[in-house]
DRENFIBA-91502 format. One record per residue (C-alpha): z negated, x negated, y. Coordinates in Angstrom, 1 decimal. Example, Ala and Ser with C-alpha at 12.3 -4.5 7.8 and 13.67 -1.06 7.14 Angstrom:
2
{dovo {-7.8, -12.3, -4.5}}
{dovo {-7.1, -13.7, -1.1}}
***
This chain:
337
{dovo {40.9, -11.1, 52.6}}
{dovo {42.3, -9.2, 49.5}}
{dovo {40.5, -11.6, 47.2}}
{dovo {37.2, -10.7, 49.0}}
{dovo {37.8, -7.0, 48.7}}
{dovo {38.6, -7.3, 45.0}}
{dovo {35.4, -9.3, 44.5}}
{dovo {33.3, -6.7, 46.3}}
{dovo {34.9, -3.9, 44.2}}
{dovo {34.1, -5.8, 41.0}}
{dovo {30.6, -6.4, 42.1}}
{dovo {30.0, -2.8, 43.0}}
{dovo {31.4, -1.8, 39.6}}
{dovo {29.1, -4.1, 37.8}}
{dovo {26.1, -2.8, 39.7}}
{dovo {27.0, 0.8, 38.7}}
{dovo {27.2, -0.2, 35.1}}
{dovo {23.9, -2.0, 35.2}}
{dovo {22.1, 0.9, 36.9}}
{dovo {23.6, 3.3, 34.4}}
{dovo {22.5, 1.2, 31.5}}
{dovo {19.0, 0.9, 32.9}}
{dovo {18.9, 4.7, 33.4}}
{dovo {19.8, 5.2, 29.7}}
{dovo {17.1, 2.8, 28.5}}
{dovo {14.6, 4.4, 30.8}}
{dovo {15.4, 7.8, 29.4}}
{dovo {15.2, 6.5, 25.8}}
{dovo {11.8, 4.9, 26.5}}
{dovo {10.5, 8.0, 28.1}}
{dovo {10.9, 10.0, 24.9}}
{dovo {7.3, 10.5, 23.6}}
{dovo {6.5, 9.2, 20.1}}
{dovo {4.8, 11.4, 17.6}}
{dovo {1.3, 10.0, 16.9}}
{dovo {0.3, 9.7, 13.2}}
{dovo {-3.3, 9.0, 12.3}}
{dovo {-2.9, 6.8, 9.2}}
{dovo {-5.6, 5.5, 6.9}}
{dovo {-5.0, 2.6, 4.4}}
{dovo {-7.3, 2.1, 1.4}}
{dovo {-7.9, -1.7, 2.0}}
{dovo {-6.0, -4.5, 3.9}}
{dovo {-3.9, -6.3, 1.3}}
{dovo {-0.4, -7.9, 1.1}}
{dovo {-0.1, -5.4, -1.8}}
{dovo {1.0, -3.0, 0.9}}
{dovo {3.4, -5.4, 2.6}}
{dovo {6.3, -2.8, 3.0}}
{dovo {4.0, -0.7, 5.3}}
{dovo {3.1, -3.6, 7.5}}
{dovo {6.8, -4.6, 7.7}}
{dovo {7.7, -1.1, 8.8}}
{dovo {5.1, -1.5, 11.6}}
{dovo {6.0, -5.0, 12.6}}
{dovo {9.8, -4.6, 12.6}}
{dovo {9.5, -1.3, 14.5}}
{dovo {10.9, 0.9, 11.8}}
{dovo {8.3, 3.6, 12.5}}
{dovo {9.1, 3.6, 16.2}}
{dovo {12.8, 3.8, 15.4}}
{dovo {11.9, 7.0, 13.6}}
{dovo {10.0, 8.2, 16.7}}
{dovo {6.5, 7.6, 15.2}}
{dovo {3.5, 5.9, 16.7}}
{dovo {1.3, 5.0, 13.7}}
{dovo {-2.4, 4.6, 14.5}}
{dovo {-3.8, 2.6, 11.5}}
{dovo {-7.3, 2.2, 10.3}}
{dovo {-8.7, 0.7, 7.0}}
{dovo {-10.9, 3.1, 5.0}}
{dovo {-12.2, 0.6, 2.4}}
{dovo {-11.7, 3.0, -0.6}}
{dovo {-9.4, 5.8, -1.8}}
{dovo {-12.4, 8.2, -1.8}}
{dovo {-12.9, 7.6, 1.9}}
{dovo {-9.1, 7.8, 2.6}}
{dovo {-9.0, 11.2, 0.8}}
{dovo {-12.1, 12.4, 2.7}}
{dovo {-10.4, 11.5, 6.0}}
{dovo {-7.5, 13.8, 5.1}}
{dovo {-9.7, 16.7, 4.2}}
{dovo {-11.8, 16.2, 7.4}}
{dovo {-8.6, 16.0, 9.5}}
{dovo {-9.4, 12.5, 10.9}}
{dovo {-6.3, 11.2, 9.1}}
{dovo {-2.8, 12.8, 8.8}}
{dovo {-1.6, 10.4, 6.1}}
{dovo {-3.5, 8.1, 3.8}}
{dovo {-2.4, 5.3, 1.5}}
{dovo {-4.7, 5.8, -1.5}}
{dovo {-4.6, 6.0, -5.3}}
{dovo {-2.7, 9.1, -6.4}}
{dovo {-5.6, 10.1, -8.7}}
{dovo {-7.3, 11.4, -5.5}}
{dovo {-4.8, 14.3, -5.4}}
{dovo {-5.8, 15.2, -8.9}}
{dovo {-9.5, 15.0, -8.2}}
{dovo {-9.2, 17.2, -5.1}}
{dovo {-6.9, 19.8, -6.8}}
{dovo {-9.4, 20.2, -9.7}}
{dovo {-12.2, 20.9, -7.2}}
{dovo {-10.4, 24.1, -6.3}}
{dovo {-11.3, 23.8, -2.7}}
{dovo {-9.6, 25.1, 0.5}}
{dovo {-7.4, 22.1, 0.8}}
{dovo {-5.2, 20.2, -1.7}}
{dovo {-3.5, 16.8, -1.4}}
{dovo {0.1, 15.9, -2.3}}
{dovo {1.7, 12.5, -3.0}}
{dovo {5.0, 12.2, -1.1}}
{dovo {5.8, 8.5, -1.5}}
{dovo {4.9, 6.1, -4.3}}
{dovo {4.5, 2.6, -2.8}}
{dovo {3.4, 0.5, -5.7}}
{dovo {4.2, 0.7, -9.4}}
{dovo {1.8, -2.0, -10.8}}
{dovo {-1.8, -2.8, -10.3}}
{dovo {-2.2, -5.4, -7.6}}
{dovo {-5.3, -7.2, -8.6}}
{dovo {-5.8, -10.6, -10.2}}
{dovo {-8.6, -11.8, -12.4}}
{dovo {-10.1, -15.1, -11.2}}
{dovo {-12.5, -17.4, -13.1}}
{dovo {-15.3, -19.6, -11.9}}
{dovo {-14.4, -22.3, -14.4}}
{dovo {-10.9, -23.5, -15.0}}
{dovo {-9.3, -22.1, -18.2}}
{dovo {-6.1, -23.8, -19.3}}
{dovo {-5.1, -20.9, -21.6}}
{dovo {-6.9, -17.8, -20.7}}
{dovo {-7.5, -15.3, -23.5}}
{dovo {-9.1, -11.9, -23.0}}
{dovo {-11.7, -12.9, -25.6}}
{dovo {-12.9, -15.5, -23.1}}
{dovo {-14.6, -12.6, -21.3}}
{dovo {-17.1, -11.9, -24.1}}
{dovo {-20.6, -12.1, -22.8}}
{dovo {-19.3, -12.7, -19.2}}
{dovo {-19.8, -10.8, -16.0}}
{dovo {-16.9, -9.6, -13.8}}
{dovo {-17.3, -8.5, -10.2}}
{dovo {-15.0, -5.5, -10.1}}
{dovo {-14.2, -2.4, -8.0}}
{dovo {-16.1, 0.9, -7.5}}
{dovo {-16.3, 3.3, -10.5}}
{dovo {-13.3, 5.7, -10.6}}
{dovo {-11.1, 3.5, -8.4}}
{dovo {-7.6, 2.6, -9.7}}
{dovo {-8.3, -1.2, -10.1}}
{dovo {-11.6, -0.5, -11.9}}
{dovo {-9.9, 1.9, -14.3}}
{dovo {-7.0, -0.5, -14.9}}
{dovo {-9.4, -3.3, -15.7}}
{dovo {-11.4, -1.1, -18.1}}
{dovo {-8.3, 0.1, -19.9}}
{dovo {-7.1, -3.4, -20.2}}
{dovo {-10.4, -4.5, -21.7}}
{dovo {-10.1, -1.7, -24.2}}
{dovo {-6.5, -2.5, -25.0}}
{dovo {-7.3, -6.2, -25.5}}
{dovo {-10.5, -5.4, -27.4}}
{dovo {-12.5, -7.6, -25.1}}
{dovo {-16.2, -6.8, -26.0}}
{dovo {-19.6, -7.4, -24.5}}
{dovo {-18.2, -7.7, -21.0}}
{dovo {-20.3, -6.6, -18.0}}
{dovo {-18.4, -5.3, -15.0}}
{dovo {-20.3, -5.1, -11.7}}
{dovo {-19.1, -2.1, -9.7}}
{dovo {-21.6, -1.7, -6.9}}
{dovo {-20.5, -4.4, -4.5}}
{dovo {-18.6, -3.2, -1.4}}
{dovo {-14.9, -4.4, -1.3}}
{dovo {-15.3, -6.6, 1.8}}
{dovo {-18.3, -8.4, 0.2}}
{dovo {-16.9, -9.1, -3.2}}
{dovo {-15.4, -12.5, -2.5}}
{dovo {-18.5, -13.6, -0.7}}
{dovo {-20.7, -12.6, -3.5}}
{dovo {-18.6, -14.5, -6.0}}
{dovo {-18.5, -17.6, -3.8}}
{dovo {-22.3, -17.5, -3.5}}
{dovo {-22.6, -17.7, -7.3}}
{dovo {-22.6, -14.1, -8.6}}
{dovo {-20.4, -13.3, -11.7}}
{dovo {-18.3, -15.4, -14.0}}
{dovo {-15.0, -13.7, -13.1}}
{dovo {-13.8, -11.5, -10.2}}
{dovo {-11.0, -9.0, -9.7}}
{dovo {-9.3, -9.4, -6.3}}
{dovo {-6.2, -8.5, -4.4}}
{dovo {-4.0, -10.8, -2.3}}
{dovo {-4.3, -12.6, 0.0}}
{dovo {-8.1, -12.9, -0.8}}
{dovo {-7.4, -14.0, -4.3}}
{dovo {-5.2, -16.9, -3.3}}
{dovo {-7.5, -17.8, -0.5}}
{dovo {-10.5, -18.2, -2.8}}
{dovo {-8.4, -20.3, -5.2}}
{dovo {-7.1, -22.5, -2.3}}
{dovo {-10.7, -23.1, -1.2}}
{dovo {-11.5, -24.4, -4.7}}
{dovo {-14.0, -21.5, -5.4}}
{dovo {-12.0, -19.9, -8.2}}
{dovo {-9.1, -20.3, -10.6}}
{dovo {-6.4, -17.8, -11.6}}
{dovo {-6.9, -16.3, -15.0}}
{dovo {-4.6, -13.3, -15.3}}
{dovo {-2.6, -10.6, -13.5}}
{dovo {-3.9, -7.1, -14.2}}
{dovo {-0.5, -5.8, -13.2}}
{dovo {1.3, -7.8, -15.8}}
{dovo {-1.5, -7.3, -18.4}}
{dovo {-1.6, -3.5, -18.1}}
{dovo {2.0, -2.8, -17.3}}
{dovo {3.5, 0.1, -15.2}}
{dovo {0.9, 2.1, -13.3}}
{dovo {1.3, 4.2, -10.1}}
{dovo {-1.5, 2.5, -8.2}}
{dovo {-1.0, 3.4, -4.5}}
{dovo {0.7, 6.4, -2.9}}
{dovo {1.1, 8.0, 0.5}}
{dovo {-0.8, 11.3, 0.5}}
{dovo {-1.2, 14.1, 2.9}}
{dovo {-2.7, 17.6, 2.7}}
{dovo {-0.4, 20.3, 1.6}}
{dovo {-0.9, 22.0, 5.0}}
{dovo {0.1, 19.0, 7.0}}
{dovo {3.2, 18.5, 4.9}}
{dovo {4.2, 22.1, 5.3}}
{dovo {3.7, 22.1, 9.0}}
{dovo {5.1, 18.6, 9.7}}
{dovo {8.0, 18.1, 7.3}}
{dovo {10.0, 16.0, 9.9}}
{dovo {7.1, 13.7, 10.4}}
{dovo {6.7, 13.2, 6.7}}
{dovo {10.4, 12.5, 6.3}}
{dovo {10.5, 10.0, 9.1}}
{dovo {7.4, 8.3, 7.8}}
{dovo {9.0, 8.1, 4.3}}
{dovo {12.2, 6.7, 5.7}}
{dovo {10.5, 4.0, 7.7}}
{dovo {8.5, 2.7, 4.8}}
{dovo {11.6, 2.7, 2.6}}
{dovo {13.3, 0.6, 5.3}}
{dovo {10.4, -1.8, 5.2}}
{dovo {10.7, -2.2, 1.5}}
{dovo {14.5, -2.8, 1.7}}
{dovo {14.0, -5.4, 4.5}}
{dovo {11.3, -7.2, 2.5}}
{dovo {13.6, -7.5, -0.5}}
{dovo {16.3, -9.4, 1.4}}
{dovo {14.5, -11.2, 4.3}}
{dovo {13.8, -15.0, 4.3}}
{dovo {10.4, -16.4, 3.5}}
{dovo {9.9, -17.4, 7.2}}
{dovo {10.9, -13.9, 8.4}}
{dovo {8.5, -12.2, 6.0}}
{dovo {5.7, -14.5, 7.0}}
{dovo {6.2, -14.0, 10.7}}
{dovo {6.3, -10.2, 10.2}}
{dovo {3.1, -10.1, 8.2}}
{dovo {1.0, -12.6, 10.2}}
{dovo {-0.3, -10.1, 12.8}}
{dovo {-1.9, -8.1, 10.0}}
{dovo {-3.6, -11.1, 8.4}}
{dovo {-5.0, -13.2, 11.2}}
{dovo {-6.5, -16.5, 9.9}}
{dovo {-4.6, -16.4, 6.6}}
{dovo {-2.4, -19.5, 6.2}}
{dovo {1.3, -19.0, 6.1}}
{dovo {1.7, -20.5, 2.7}}
{dovo {-0.9, -18.0, 1.3}}
{dovo {1.0, -15.1, 2.9}}
{dovo {4.4, -15.9, 1.3}}
{dovo {2.8, -17.0, -2.0}}
{dovo {1.1, -13.6, -2.2}}
{dovo {4.4, -11.8, -1.4}}
{dovo {6.3, -13.8, -4.0}}
{dovo {3.6, -13.1, -6.6}}
{dovo {3.8, -9.4, -6.0}}
{dovo {7.6, -9.5, -6.0}}
{dovo {7.8, -11.3, -9.3}}
{dovo {5.8, -8.7, -11.1}}
{dovo {7.9, -5.8, -9.8}}
{dovo {5.2, -4.3, -7.5}}
{dovo {7.6, -2.5, -5.1}}
{dovo {10.1, -0.2, -6.6}}
{dovo {13.5, 0.3, -4.9}}
{dovo {13.1, 4.0, -5.7}}
{dovo {9.7, 5.1, -4.4}}
{dovo {9.3, 8.1, -6.6}}
{dovo {6.3, 9.1, -8.6}}
{dovo {8.0, 9.9, -11.9}}
{dovo {6.8, 12.3, -14.6}}
{dovo {6.3, 9.2, -16.9}}
{dovo {4.2, 7.5, -14.3}}
{dovo {2.2, 10.7, -13.7}}
{dovo {1.5, 11.0, -17.4}}
{dovo {0.3, 7.3, -17.6}}
{dovo {-2.0, 8.0, -14.6}}
{dovo {-3.6, 11.1, -16.2}}
{dovo {-4.0, 9.3, -19.6}}
{dovo {-5.9, 6.5, -17.8}}
{dovo {-8.1, 9.0, -16.0}}
{dovo {-9.0, 10.6, -19.4}}
{dovo {-9.5, 7.3, -21.1}}
{dovo {-11.9, 6.3, -18.3}}
{dovo {-13.9, 9.5, -18.5}}
{dovo {-13.2, 10.7, -15.0}}
{dovo {-10.9, 13.5, -16.1}}
{dovo {-11.3, 15.8, -19.1}}
{dovo {-8.3, 16.3, -21.4}}
{dovo {-8.2, 20.0, -20.6}}
{dovo {-8.3, 19.3, -16.9}}
{dovo {-4.9, 17.5, -17.0}}
{dovo {-2.5, 19.0, -14.5}}
{dovo {0.4, 20.5, -16.4}}
{dovo {2.8, 20.6, -13.5}}
{dovo {2.9, 17.5, -11.3}}
{dovo {4.5, 19.6, -8.6}}
{dovo {1.0, 20.9, -7.8}}
{dovo {0.0, 17.6, -6.4}}
{dovo {3.3, 15.7, -5.9}}
{dovo {6.2, 16.4, -3.6}}
{dovo {9.1, 13.9, -4.0}}
{dovo {11.6, 15.8, -1.9}}
{dovo {11.2, 13.5, 1.0}}
{dovo {11.9, 10.4, -1.1}}
{dovo {15.0, 12.1, -2.5}}
{dovo {16.2, 12.8, 1.1}}
{dovo {16.1, 9.1, 2.2}}
{dovo {19.4, 8.1, 3.5}}
{dovo {20.8, 11.6, 3.8}}
{dovo {22.0, 12.8, 7.2}}
{dovo {20.0, 15.4, 9.0}}
***
């Protein structure tokens, strides 16, 4: 009889603990997430840390519900910020300079630097055992729209390598570029991963060169928001920055299988070997910095490239990067509230 009473008491105690635990979980789940309208420039493994932050729940851990769409261009991502249809955009940092110099009602600010190299690769139609930039003479390259970061990096590389008589096609929409090349247009094409490796695997192209390695350090893609949004929503910006940084840290230590599984939902139809190959290629060229700051040195490189490509006059250079850059949130990563 005593044994039965003890068993009943233990059972009742366990039920109380379970109910209490469920109550806590219920309360936690009932806390509303802050919705963030987010626009990415294109879909590419070049932005893997962001997808990791979504897949592994780092944004939700910060209390954010990220609603993502793909703009297909930094100009469109910047326009979405100005129009208010996006809160945060992943675009080229040059957009903040363009908008600032327009002297309009709104300005944009970079608050997190995601990539520190160009992420595109030059592919050839014919196999070249030892590619040289002089091989481009008299050839046609399918490239990106005028004024975009990859287009300017390619042009500056061609100038640096003294590659002459090269025609670069810049009027084909990003989603149609690979198809145009596969159908016979152009001798070379400039693509991001995983599209580049997919075209190679299909036997429709061959790797010639990495623009990231050829050009060197370049702040290609940043998280940007309007100055007004940053001022009114500093906690959201801080949480967003912290989540992306956590995604980059996880990416640097996770196994190949873990990374593949985390990225697969964002690249449906892409073989697993292509996904991890793309990640490894970007890792090997130092794409994702452990310190996601846009430095003064990087900002100077950016403005020099803009001037070299004729989209910014020398006297239009921004003297103080603080006018279009706010790295305070990056500097606060890891600090207690």
